[in-house]
C-alpha positions, 0 to 999 in steps of 0.5 A: 568771711573767714579770717586767718584765725578761723582758717587755723581752727578749721584746718586743725580740726579738718586737715582735709581742707588743707588740700583745697585748691586756691579757687575753692579756698577763696570760695570757702573764705568768702561764702562760709560763716564763722559762728559761736553758739552758746550751749542749750540752743536748738539748731534744728528740729523736725520740719525745719529746712537745712541751710548748710553744713556746720563744721564744728571746731569746738563744743558738742552738738547732740542729735536726737529723735523724739517718739510720739509718746515723748521718749527721746533717743540720743543718736550721736554727738557732733564734736570737733572734726565730725560732720552731722550725717542727718544734715548731710542726708538733708542736703543730699536729698533736699529734704527737711530735718527729721531730728533734733540738734542741740548744743550741749556746750558752747560751739564754734563752727564754720557754716558752709551754705548749701551751694558751697557744700555742693561745690566742694562735694563736686570739685574737691575729692578729699572733701567728698571722701571725708563726707562719705567716710563719716557717713559710713562710720556713723551708719555703723554706729547707728546700726550698733545702737539699733542692735543694743536697743532691739536685742539687749535688756536694759540692765545689760545696756545700762551696765555697759554704758556705766562701765566705760565711765568712771568717777562721777557722772553729773546726770539725771536719770532722765538724761541717762534714759534719753541716752539709752532710748528708755524711760526714766522709771525703768532706768531708776529701777535698774540704777537702784539695783546697781546701787544695792549691789554696791557698784554705784552710789546715787545722789541728787543729779549725780552718780558715782561709779564705784565698781566699773569692773563689776559692771563690765562683768555683769555686762559681759564686756 
């Protein structure tokens, strides 16, 4: 059951829901569930069933794939106002998950159970537009990710990744490797090259981006 406070948070991040007719609004109020999930929780993993769609009002969910060799690739993040296209695909096809979903920060979300999701998709055209427009946008970003991994060298990709981030990054080399779909040893080697150039400074669990302009020039941004 959703309270007025829950509705305010939901409509603030998903304005489309303001257009729901009274009957559908009542269905959401009675069937959806408000959830608070702490950081570091695995929400789904390959082979698990998909009970419904989470509409995130605060926090972040990291969606990733894991190769047979153990390499992780971060596909995207679900932030307030986003929808998870992996979840959407599972719901539309009636299949199990084939990716991992983990909370990066404490998450507040409204969980729409599968029957309610299908009802909204069928009876609320603005909601349907939201779902499929985000599906299309995410597909485009995933195609760009595939292009980056398949056709660009790691040093170029890493320089591009660092160039758009200024200041201090509190991340390990392994976490950066996961972001780029690479392995820690290769990322460490390239980071040391960048440090030798004076573009970054390396510390324990941190990286200071000193020259984002130089990184951008190297990456031809």
